C-alpha positions in Angstrom: 121.7 -180.9 -3.4 121.9 -179.1 -6.2 119.4 -176.1 -7.4 118.1 -178.5 -9.8 117.4 -181.3 -7.5 115.7 -178.6 -5.2 113.7 -177.6 -7.9 112.8 -181.2 -8.9 111.5 -181.4 -5.1 109.6 -178.6 -4.9 105.7 -178.2 -5.9 105.6 -175.8 -8.9 102.9 -173.2 -8.8 100.1 -174.2 -11.4 99.5 -171.4 -14.0 96.3 -170.2 -14.6 93.8 -169.8 -17.4 93.9 -167.0 -20.2 90.8 -164.8 -20.2 89.7 -161.8 -21.9 87.5 -161.1 -18.9 89.4 -159.3 -15.8 90.8 -161.4 -13.0 87.9 -162.9 -10.9 89.9 -163.6 -8.1 90.0 -167.3 -8.6 93.4 -168.9 -7.4 95.1 -171.7 -9.3 94.5 -175.3 -8.5 97.8 -176.6 -6.3 100.1 -179.3 -8.2 100.0 -182.5 -6.1 102.8 -183.1 -3.8 106.2 -184.1 -5.0 107.0 -187.6 -4.9 110.0 -188.9 -2.6 111.3 -190.2 -5.4 112.2 -188.3 -8.6 111.4 -189.0 -12.1 114.7 -189.9 -13.7 113.3 -188.9 -17.0 113.1 -185.2 -15.8 117.1 -184.9 -16.1 118.9 -184.3 -19.1 122.2 -186.2 -19.7 124.1 -183.2 -18.2 121.9 -183.0 -14.8 122.2 -186.9 -14.3 125.9 -187.1 -15.1 126.4 -184.4 -12.4 124.2 -186.5 -10.1 126.4 -189.8 -10.8 129.4 -187.6 -10.1 128.2 -186.5 -6.7 127.4 -190.5 -5.7 130.9 -191.2 -6.6 130.1 -193.1 -9.6 131.9 -193.2 -13.3 130.2 -190.5 -15.7 129.8 -193.3 -18.5 126.9 -194.6 -16.3 124.7 -191.8 -17.3 125.3 -192.6 -21.0 124.4 -196.0 -20.3 121.3 -195.2 -18.4 120.0 -193.0 -21.0 120.5 -196.0 -23.9 118.5 -198.1 -21.3 115.8 -195.4 -21.2 115.5 -194.0 -24.5 116.9 -196.6 -26.8 116.0 -199.8 -25.2 112.9 -198.0 -23.7 113.0 -200.7 -20.0 110.3 -200.3 -17.6 112.3 -201.2 -14.2 115.8 -200.3 -13.1 116.4 -204.0 -12.8 116.5 -204.5 -16.4 119.6 -202.2 -17.1 121.8 -205.4 -16.8 124.9 -203.4 -17.9 124.8 -201.7 -14.4 125.9 -203.2 -11.3 123.4 -204.6 -8.9 124.4 -201.9 -6.2 124.2 -199.4 -8.6 120.5 -200.2 -9.9 119.6 -200.3 -6.3 121.2 -196.7 -5.8 119.0 -195.7 -8.8 115.6 -197.4 -7.6 115.9 -195.9 -4.0 116.3 -192.3 -5.6 114.4 -192.4 -8.8 111.0 -193.5 -10.4 111.1 -194.4 -14.1 108.0 -192.3 -14.9 106.5 -194.8 -16.8 103.1 -193.2 -18.2 99.9 -195.5 -18.5 97.8 -195.6 -21.4 94.3 -195.0 -19.9 93.0 -195.3 -23.4 93.8 -195.9 -27.3 91.9 -195.0 -30.6 93.1 -195.9 -34.0 92.1 -193.9 -37.1 91.4 -195.0 -40.4 94.4 -193.5 -41.7 96.5 -195.6 -39.0 97.2 -192.6 -36.5 97.0 -193.9 -33.1 95.8 -191.2 -30.3 96.7 -191.9 -26.7 95.4 -190.5 -23.3 98.1 -191.2 -20.8 97.8 -190.8 -17.1 99.8 -188.7 -15.1 101.0 -189.6 -11.3 98.3 -187.3 -10.2 95.7 -188.9 -12.5 95.4 -186.0 -14.7 95.2 -187.2 -18.6 97.1 -185.8 -21.5 96.9 -186.7 -25.1 99.3 -187.5 -28.0 99.4 -189.0 -31.3 101.5 -191.3 -33.1 101.5 -190.5 -36.9 102.6 -193.3 -39.4 104.4 -192.1 -42.4 105.9 -194.1 -45.5 109.4 -194.6 -43.8 108.6 -193.4 -40.5 106.6 -192.1 -37.4 105.5 -188.5 -36.5 104.4 -187.8 -32.8 102.6 -185.1 -31.8 103.0 -184.6 -28.0 101.5 -182.1 -25.0 103.4 -179.8 -23.1 100.6 -178.8 -20.6 97.5 -180.5 -19.0 95.3 -178.1 -21.2 95.9 -174.5 -22.0 95.8 -171.2 -21.0 95.4 -169.2 -24.3 91.9 -169.7 -24.6 91.9 -169.8 -28.7 88.2 -170.0 -29.9 88.4 -172.6 -32.3 90.9 -175.2 -30.3 88.8 -178.0 -28.3 91.8 -177.8 -25.7 90.9 -174.3 -24.9 87.8 -175.7 -22.9 89.8 -177.3 -20.1 91.6 -174.4 -19.3 95.3 -174.8 -17.7 95.5 -177.3 -15.0 99.3 -177.5 -14.5 102.6 -177.6 -16.6 104.1 -181.1 -17.7 107.6 -181.8 -16.3 110.5 -182.6 -18.9 109.8 -186.6 -18.0 106.5 -186.4 -18.5 106.7 -184.6 -22.0 109.5 -186.9 -23.0 107.7 -190.0 -21.5 104.9 -189.4 -24.1 107.7 -189.9 -26.7 109.0 -193.1 -24.9 105.2 -194.7 -24.8 104.3 -194.0 -28.2 107.9 -195.4 -29.3 106.9 -198.6 -27.4 103.7 -198.9 -29.2 105.4 -199.1 -32.7 105.3 -203.2 -33.9 107.4 -202.3 -37.3 110.8 -201.4 -38.0 110.2 -197.6 -38.5 111.4 -195.3 -36.1 110.3 -192.3 -34.5 111.9 -189.4 -36.6 109.8 -186.1 -36.4 108.4 -184.8 -32.9 106.0 -181.9 -32.9 105.0 -179.9 -29.8 101.7 -179.0 -31.1 99.6 -181.4 -28.7 97.6 -179.9 -25.6 99.1 -176.6 -24.1 101.3 -173.7 -25.3 105.1 -175.1 -25.2 106.5 -171.8 -24.6 104.2 -170.9 -21.6 106.1 -173.9 -20.2 109.8 -172.8 -21.5 112.3 -174.5 -19.0 110.6 -177.9 -18.9 110.3 -177.7 -22.7 114.0 -176.8 -22.9 114.8 -179.7 -20.9 112.9 -181.9 -23.0 114.3 -180.8 -26.1 117.8 -181.4 -24.9 116.9 -185.2 -23.9 115.4 -185.9 -27.5 118.2 -184.4 -29.1 120.8 -186.2 -27.1 122.8 -189.0 -29.0 122.4 -191.3 -26.0 118.6 -190.9 -26.1 116.5 -190.2 -29.3 119.2 -188.5 -30.9 117.0 -186.2 -32.8 118.2 -183.9 -35.1 117.3 -180.1 -34.6 115.1 -180.4 -38.1 113.3 -183.0 -37.1 111.8 -181.5 -33.8 109.0 -178.6 -34.1 107.9 -176.6 -31.4 104.8 -174.3 -31.9 103.4 -171.3 -30.2 100.6 -168.9 -30.1 102.7 -165.8 -30.2 104.5 -165.3 -26.8 106.9 -162.7 -27.9 108.9 -162.5 -25.0 109.4 -166.1 -24.8 109.8 -166.3 -28.5 112.8 -164.0 -28.2 114.2 -166.3 -25.0 113.7 -169.1 -27.9 115.6 -167.6 -30.5 118.6 -166.7 -28.2 118.7 -170.6 -26.9 121.3 -173.0 -28.4 118.4 -175.8 -28.6 117.7 -174.2 -32.1 114.8 -176.4 -33.2 112.1 -175.7 -35.8 109.7 -172.9 -34.7 106.3 -172.8 -35.9 103.8 -169.5 -35.6 100.0 -169.9 -34.9 99.1 -166.8 -37.0 95.5 -168.0 -38.2 94.6 -164.3 -39.3 96.2 -161.3 -41.1 94.8 -158.5 -39.2 94.7 -157.9 -35.4 90.9 -157.7 -35.6 90.6 -161.0 -36.8 93.4 -162.8 -35.3 92.5 -160.8 -31.8 88.9 -162.3 -31.7 90.1 -165.6 -32.2 93.2 -165.8 -30.3 93.2 -163.6 -27.2 97.0 -163.6 -26.8 96.8 -161.1 -29.9 95.7 -158.3 -27.8 98.9 -158.3 -25.8 101.0 -159.1 -28.7 99.7 -158.3 -31.8 100.7 -159.6 -35.4 103.5 -156.6 -35.9 105.2 -157.7 -32.6 105.2 -161.4 -33.3 106.4 -160.6 -36.7 109.1 -158.7 -35.4 110.3 -161.1 -32.6 110.6 -163.7 -35.4 112.7 -161.4 -37.9 114.9 -160.8 -34.7 115.8 -164.6 -34.5 119.1 -165.5 -35.9 118.8 -167.1 -39.0 121.4 -169.6 -41.0 120.5 -171.8 -44.2 118.9 -174.1 -42.2 116.5 -172.5 -40.5 113.1 -171.6 -41.5 110.0 -170.5 -39.6 106.5 -172.1 -40.2 103.6 -169.7 -40.1 100.4 -172.2 -39.3 97.4 -170.8 -41.0 93.9 -172.2 -40.2 91.8 -172.0 -42.9 88.0 -171.1 -41.5 85.0 -170.8 -44.2 84.1 -167.3 -44.0 86.7 -166.2 -41.4 90.3 -166.7 -42.6 89.7 -168.3 -46.1 89.5 -164.8 -48.2 91.7 -164.6 -51.1 92.2 -160.9 -49.7 93.7 -162.6 -46.7 96.0 -164.2 -48.9 97.1 -161.4 -50.4 97.5 -159.6 -47.4 99.5 -162.8 -45.6 102.0 -162.3 -48.8 102.8 -158.7 -47.7 103.1 -159.2 -44.0 105.7 -162.2 -44.7 107.7 -160.2 -47.4 111.5 -160.8 -47.0 111.3 -163.4 -44.1 112.7 -166.7 -44.7 109.5 -168.7 -43.9 107.0 -171.4 -45.1 103.1 -171.4 -44.6 101.3 -174.4 -43.4 97.8 -174.0 -44.5 95.5 -176.0 -42.4 91.9 -176.7 -43.3 90.0 -176.3 -39.9 89.1 -179.5 -38.0 85.9 -179.3 -36.7 84.3 -180.8 -33.4 80.9 -180.8 -32.0 79.4 -177.6 -31.4 82.2 -175.6 -33.3 81.0 -172.3 -34.6 83.6 -172.8 -37.3 83.6 -174.9 -40.6 86.5 -175.4 -43.0 86.3 -174.5 -46.5 86.1 -176.7 -49.5 89.2 -178.2 -51.0 88.4 -175.9 -54.0 89.0 -172.9 -51.7 91.9 -174.0 -49.9 93.7 -174.9 -53.4 93.2 -171.5 -54.8 94.6 -169.9 -51.4 97.6 -172.0 -51.7 98.0 -171.3 -55.2 97.5 -167.5 -54.7 100.8 -167.7 -52.1 102.8 -170.0 -54.4 102.6 -167.5 -57.1 103.6 -164.5 -54.8 106.8 -166.6 -54.2 105.6 -167.8 -50.8 106.5 -171.4 -49.9 103.1 -172.6 -49.1 101.9 -176.5 -48.2 98.4 -177.5 -47.6 97.9 -180.1 -44.7 95.3 -182.4 -44.6 95.4 -183.6 -40.6 95.4 -186.9 -39.6 93.1 -188.5 -37.0 90.1 -186.4 -37.7 87.7 -189.4 -37.3 89.0 -190.1 -33.7 89.4 -186.2 -32.8 93.0 -186.8 -33.0 93.9 -183.7 -35.7 95.2 -180.1 -35.0 93.0 -178.5 -32.2 91.1 -181.3 -31.1 92.8 -182.9 -28.3 90.7 -182.8 -24.7 90.6 -184.9 -21.9 88.0 -183.1 -19.9 86.0 -179.6 -20.7 85.2 -177.4 -17.9 82.6 -174.5 -18.0 83.6 -170.9 -18.3 82.9 -170.4 -14.5 84.8 -173.5 -13.5 88.3 -172.4 -15.3 90.5 -170.6 -13.3 91.0 -167.1 -15.3 94.3 -165.2 -15.9 94.5 -161.8 -17.8 96.7 -161.1 -19.9 99.0 -158.9 -17.8 99.2 -161.5 -15.8 100.1 -164.0 -18.6 103.1 -161.4 -19.4 104.3 -161.4 -15.9 104.4 -165.1 -15.8 106.9 -165.1 -18.8 108.8 -162.8 -17.2 108.6 -160.2 -19.8 
């Protein structure tokens, strides 16, 4: 048995929720026991090829299986009709298909569709299918809940229940692609749903390999974006990783005082450290970091903030994605009017900073940025994680 197989059979430790308060002594909820059969979608092509070789099977069968899983998107091994019956039975005896159940579907007036997918342990994660003129973009989750505790985000109200496996991450893309009824394809994937992707580093990296595989979805590096709240050790690992997909940093403030209030992670890795980690990422002509900046009325939308943002990002190969705040019931924050948003954008453009203004889709069904949630918990119910524990969990 390979180290990877052993890992897939183990029950991983569930992460815990980031909070500004001191550690309360709570323990993390355990993940469900591993099933006897493994999720075949947890395997990259290299890992599946190694498994097939160990079974004495030709390596090209692994490529065929990938095509059935991700291009034809079958739901049962018996549908893989180019494989022999004995091989299909072998797969059936060792793996399950990792199909996700859509527990709910909602459609927005703009055509976006939000799905709550039920995992094997009964937990739910949300993902969004967004139509464009020529293709679809999908927004997927990397964790059940989130540990970062950002003040403006609904997902933060869940705390962090557990990480998703590679198969659960990729499975969302598979299920969303199955929902497409026209001839358009999934062209863009953004890791901007529930969770902090770089807090679940290895499973996210494995899922990226699957999405980029030619025998899988065949997505290019520039069509996949991974978002992070600013975990500096993980940003540095990401920069050295061969996946080289696009990176988006959730900045959302131009001073440590403001950003630290909105995003507790800033108290451990302040703005200067985050930006230095970004500058240290190897760059080429195709690579541009995106800085996500949420415009909140009276908090982050002052034109003095725009000028400060220009100074912070001076000399970096980057773009700024301005996002008017997406409110939710009970939120203390509000979006500025569009005139204010455009003024903020104009100032950045006039100073030579590439800046786009993104009006989020799916707001009427709570499918926009920062609005995904599958069950809030009170502060007392959330398992706590201190900033030092978060750092230790990242190995840096």
